N, C-alpha and C positions, 0 to 999 in steps of 0.2 A: 679762566681756570677755576675760580670759585664756583661758578655755575656748574661746572663739570663735577665738582665734589658735592655740591648741595643737592643736585637732582637725585643721585643715587641714595644719599642719606635720607632724603624726603621719602623716596620709594620704600626704603627699608623701614622707616617709621610707620608708613601706611600698612605695610605688610605685617608688621608686628601687631598693630592694632586690629587687623583683620583676623588674627589668630584667636582672639577672645570670642567665645560663642555667644556672649550676651553683651548688652549695653549697660551702662551705669544706671541703676534703679533710681530714677529721679522723683517719680510720683508715688507716694504711699497710697495704698488703698484706703477707702473709707472704713472706719471702725464703727459698726452700728451700736446704738445705745442699748445695752442689755435690758434695761427696764421696759423697753417697748418693742424690741425686735422680735420678729417671728422666727420659727425654726428654719424656714427657707432662707431668710435673710442672713442668719448666722452661718448656715452651711455655705452659702455663696461667699460670704466675707472670709470664712476660714480657708476656702480654696484660693481666694485672691491673696490672702495673707501668706499662705504657704508658697505660692508662686513668687510673690515679691521677695520673701526671705531667701528662697532658693536662687533667684536671680542675683540678689545681693551677695550671697555666699559664693556663687560661681564667679561673679565679677571680682570679688576679693582675691580669689585664687589666680586670677589672670596676672596680678602683680604690676599693674600699670600706674599705681599711685605711689606718691611719696608717703612717708610715715604719718604725717599729719592728716592727709586725706584718708588714708587707710583707717586711722583711729576714729576719724569723724564718721566715716561710713559704718564702722563697727558699732559705735555708740548710737547712731541713728537706727540701725537695725535692732539692736538690743532694746532700745526704748520703745520702738514700735511693737516688738514681740511682747514686752511686759504689759503695755497698755492693752493689746489685743487679748492676752491671756487673762487679765483682770476682768475685762468685759465678758469673756467666754465663761469664766468661773461664776460670775454674777448671773449670767443667763442660765447656766446649768443649775445653779441653786434655785433660781426663780421657777424654772420649769419643773424641778424636782418637788418643790413645795406644792405646786399646782397638782402634780401627779399624786402626791400623798393625800391631798384634800379629796381628790376624785376617788381614790381608793378607799378612803375612810367613809365616804358617803355611800359607796357601793357595798360595803361590808354589812352583813346582817347583824343586828344587835340582838344578843341573846343573854339570858341570865340576869336581866334587869327586871325588877318588879316595880310597878308604880304603887305608891302608898299614899 
């Protein structure tokens, strides 16, 4: 009798889990070091970060977790996003400084007289 009840409940549980379009995001993408990363590396990292965060958001919306698990995942996603954004801002600042230096070297100097 118990088996007759347990089997349909197990099937319902599997069916409910199959309704979520994504799996729990377990592995965070690597965040490159802004001090040495190339533009190509940062673009790739940004795409991976966006996919990771989207997967996490979609999984949160599935509602399969208890409150503690939900809050842990939210905290993990927020921390990752903050760390990535810090590196991205540092990278943008570094590349902007390089662009400013290149622009200054390309500008013609006029109105200066040597004495």
